[in-house]
N, C-alpha and C positions, 0 to 999 in steps of 0.2 A: 060317843054321836056325837058330844057338846065339843067336839073338835072337828070334826067333819065338816059340822055346820058353821064353826067359825069363820074354814076357813074360804066355804063358800061362800061365805056372806064378806069377806076376803076380796074373794076375784069380783065381786059385782062394787064395793065398793072403793076400791086399789084404783087407783095409775102410778104405772111404774114407765116409765120413759128412761131405755138402756142406751144408753148412747156410751161409742167407742169408747178408752181411755185414752186417755194422751200422753205422750212418754210423760212428759214431765207432770200433773194429778191430773186424776176420777174427778171428773165434772156433773156430780146431781140434779138433773132437770126435772122438776114432778111435773104432769099436769094434770088434770080428773076430763077423763073424756069416757063418763057414763057409766054403761053394767059390765068395762072390759077394761084389762090394765093397757098399757100403750108402748109400744117400741118407737125408737127415735134416731138417731145419727142426732148427733149435736151440730148438725148442721141446717135441720129439721123446723120448721115456722109450726109449733101449735099451739092455738087460739085457749085464752081462759074461756070457761063455758059462762063463766060470773062478771067478765068487763069486758067481753071480745079480744082484750088488748095480748098482743105475742108475747110469752110464756119463756121464747128460745129465739135468739137472734138466729136470721136466714139469709144464709146468700145462694140458696139453691132452692128447689124444689122437689122434697125428698117425700115417698109413702109414710105415711105413718102407721104401723102395722098392730095388730088388736087382737090378743090373745084372751082365752079366759079358761079362770080353773075349774071345772065340768066333770064331776066323778060320775054324777049318773047317768052325765052323755046328753041330758035332755036339750042342746045345741049341737046335738050328732049333725043336722040337714039346714041349721043355718051359714049361710052364706058370709062372706067376709068374714072370718073370725081366720087371723093367718098363726097365728099360735094356740095351741094345746099344752096345757101348763098340768104339772104334775106330780103328786107328790109320795117321796118314799123315806120313809125311817132306817138307814140304811144299816142298823141292828136285825132287818129282819127284809131282806133282797129276797126279789123271786123272778127267777129268769123267766117264767112263762106268764107271768103280771107286768112285766117289761116289755114283754115280743108283744104282745095282746096290746099297750098302751102307745107303744112304738108305728105299729100297724093300723092303730084305731087315726095315728094321726095322719100318718100320712097315706091310705084312701082317702081321707080328706084335704092333701096338698096342703098342710097345718105342717109348719114348723116344729118339731118336737122341742118342749122343752122340760126339765126336770129338776123338784127342787130336793137337793137329798142334806136329810136332817140325821146330825150328829147324835144321836141319843147314847145314852151308853149303855152297857148288857144290863145293869140292876135291873131287881122287877119293879122298881117303878120308875124306869129308862131315865133316870136325873142322877140318882147318887149315883159319886164319884168323880161328879164333874171336873173336883179337885185337882185332882190328876188324867181328866179327857186327854188333853193337848198332849202332853207326856205318851200317852197309849198310843195317838195317834204318831205321833213321831219315832219311838221304836217303830213302827206297824204291826201293832197288834188286829187293828182295821185294815189295815192292805187285801185281805183276802176280800168284802165285803167292798171298797171301792173296787176293786178288778171286776168283783161278779157284776157290779152298776155299770160301768164303764162300757167292758166289753161288748155290752148288750144296747149302750146309748149309742156305739160305733157302728152299725150296723143300720141309724137312725140317717135318714136319707138328708142332702144338704148340709145345712151347719145347726146342728142339734144345740141345744143351750143345758150349762148345767148349774145349778145356781145352790151354792153352799153355806149352811150356817149362816142364816138372815137373822137379821136383828140384831145382831151381839155384842153391840153397845151398849144395851140396855140389860144390865140385870136385874130379871124382875124375880129370878128363881122359876120361872117360866122351862125357859130351855138353855141344858149344862155347859153351852157353848157360850152361849152372852154372862160373860163374867168380866170384871176389872179388869186381866190378864191381858190385856192387849196385846204383850209381846209374842206371849201364848198364842192368841188365836191365828196370830200371822205368820208362827212359824207351824203351826195345822194343818192353817190353811196352804200355804206353798204347799205342802207336804201331800197332800189331797191332790193339788190342782198338778204339780209332777207327777204324780200316779197316776191318774189320769190318762192324761194326756198319753203317756205310753201309750195304753190301749185305744184312746181314744181322741186322736191325733185333728179329727174333725170337728170338733167340741169347741166352741166358744163357752167362756167363764165369768161367772158375773157374782158379782161382789153386792150385794144386797142388805146396806143395813139398815134400821128404821129412822133416821135422821136426826139423830138426837147430834149436841152442840157438839160432844166427843165425837165423833165418828171418826174422823182424820185418822183417829189417833191407833187405829185399826185398817186403815189402806194397806195394803201388801205389795203392795208395788203394782206398776205396769205392766212389767212380764207376766203378772198372775192372772190380770184381770182382762176378762173383754169387753163387756158389758157392765156398767156401774146400774143397779136398779133402788129406787125409793122407794117405800109405803107410803098410801096419804089415807088415813081415816078418815081425814075430817080436816073441815078448816074453822077456827077458832081464833079470830085473832084476838088480841093480848091490848 
């Protein structure tokens, strides 16, 4: 229950600026936008709520897409929500649940977005993290990947797939958040390559927490379509 509440709070306080990854490097830009996360291309002008100044340089006017993580469906009939965000631990994928979630987003004309969380198969979900990346590369989680991505492929338009978020901050909460940046990159690339084979319409989101070492975990523009960074609050040092 605590995890679900925390994720709901995250969706209310987090702003995601998801920009197209350039061939040279991915650039993460963030902007606080109230109760939902936002998605913007690199050319979108986003105004800071605190200062009123532009947070991203702009050469054209582009619509900013607002999204929400709303597992209780309290905002089912709320207009102007563009993205419906769901979370799934890949150790327990469900075709029925995924199909229901995709249909829910589609009937509301919302882009479907899924965060796939690569927990281990241990009873506590995190033990064995030291060999998680090796297990992924060996294909031990390919059946889960295939199940999820084959359902994601049924979503209309360009569904967003976010895998292994906040990887650069090894607090012990996530087994994939480790100091082994090279291992994460190999595992991320394996997942994206495998998932693309089943869901060629998907866009893949690389989503670090925003730590100073995040660049070490960047898997390369060939495997990243969008970049997302969480904003938990602003505390000037």
